[in-house]
C-alpha positions, 0 to 999 in steps of 0.5 A, a space after each residue: 386120805 388115800 383110803 378115803 378116796 379109793 374106798 366106796 364113798 359112804 358119805 355120798 348118796 350115789 354115783 351118777 357117772 355112767 359105767 363103761 363096758 370095760 368096767 362092767 366086764 371087770 366087775 363081772 370077772 371079779 365077782 365070778 372069781 370071788 364066788 369061785 374062791 369062796 366056794 373052794 374055801 367053803 368046800 375045804 372048810 367042810 372037808 376039814 371039819 369032817 376030817 377033824 371030827 372023824 379023827 377025834 372020834 377015832 382017837 376017842 374010841 381008841 383011848 376010850 378007857 383013858 377018858 372019864 365021865 358019863 357014858 351013853 354010846 361009844 360013837 355018840 360020846 366020841 362025836 359029842 366030845 369032839 363037838 364040845 371041844 371044838 365049840 369051846 363049851 367044855 362041859 367037863 362031863 367027859 375029860 382026859 385022864 392020862 398024859 397021852 390023852 391030855 396032849 392029844 386034847 391040846 392038839 384038838 383045841 388048837 385045830 378046832 380054833 383054826 376050823 372055827 375061824 374058817 367057819 365063821 369067816 367064810 362058811 357062815 358069811 356065805 350062808 348069811 349072804 344067801 339068807 340076806 339075798 333071799 330076804 331082799 328078794 322077798 321084799 323087792 316087790 313089797 312096800 317101797 318104804 319098808 324096802 328103803 328102811 331095810 336096804 342100804 342104797 349106799 352100800 350096793 343095795 345090801 341089808 343095813 347092818 342093824 338089820 343083820 344084827 337083828 337077824 343074828 340075834 333072832 337066830 341066837 334066840 331061836 337056838 336058845 329056845 330050841 335047846 331049852 325045849 329039847 332039854 326040857 322034854 328030852 333030857 327031862 330037866 326042869 324049865 329053869 334048868 333047861 333055859 339055864 343050860 341052853 343059855 350057858 351052852 349057846 354063850 359057850 360058858 358051859 359050867 358043867 353042872 348040867 349036861 346032856 346025859 342021854 343018847 338022843 340029847 348028845 346027838 342033838 348037841 352035836 348039831 346044835 352046839 356047832 350052829 349055836 356057837 357060830 350064830 353067837 360069834 356072828 352076833 358079836 361080829 355084827 355088833 362090833 361092826 356097828 360100833 366101828 361104823 359108828 366111830 368111822 362116821 364120827 371122823 372129821 372130813 377134810 376139805 379135799 375129801 368134801 370136794 371129791 365127794 361132791 364132785 362124785 355126787 354131781 357126776 363130774 368125776 368117777 371112781 375110775 378117775 380117782 383111782 387114776 389120780 391116786 396111781 399117778 400120785 403114788 408114782 410121784 411119791 416114790 419114798 412113800 412119805 405121802 407128800 409131793 412137792 409143788 414142782 412135782 405137781 406142776 410137772 405132772 
């Protein structure tokens, strides 16, 4: 019950209680701190990604004779191998042969999983937030009906999750189309094979029967695979979030939660009042059983 009280109330339309100056200062300070922290993590993630790719390239070039597969340019092949490994596509057109390179490849995969997690959770979230802000600013002066359809007024005026899902889907489809065009005209594959390889790459399936074989194609793949892999991950995240939100909205509402929601809606109490009451309750509930006695209630 505590989480329902102190979290933003998605079941109420808005809070009509006035915001105090202290609350405004605290909110601004928290926003600035979160922004600085996010920027710092993004910077570290980008540095880590560059160091990872540079390290893989150096190792690949040093042990070049211990890898098998189609060759183009040594440096391009090294970058291509590092990104194919990091994106978990794993075409199989370049593979390690010796025990040394196989052990090194295991380390590459473990490190790449950590980097992908950081990229998806921080960098991509930041980029999509900027994109969302730009879209909301674009429709700010447009038709109010359109804005009301896109913006979730109950969630600090942010874009509705279904629109975020649609936006991520558009990015994934764009990646597939762009990849298919490059494969068709650059790698000279047939139309069906181009679409096939593009879909298999974006979804990180990577059967390996069709791959990038030219220098230009592999240079394109270095950038394209990173973007498409992250876009696909975001699509799944948004889809899962919508499913979770749907399950949450189906949860039953207790009588006390209904009363608190209505009091907030009428402006009788504020979120700060609720936090104060919850804090007092936690002090009385010293054994964290989520229960207090009637005597404790009368004495408080």
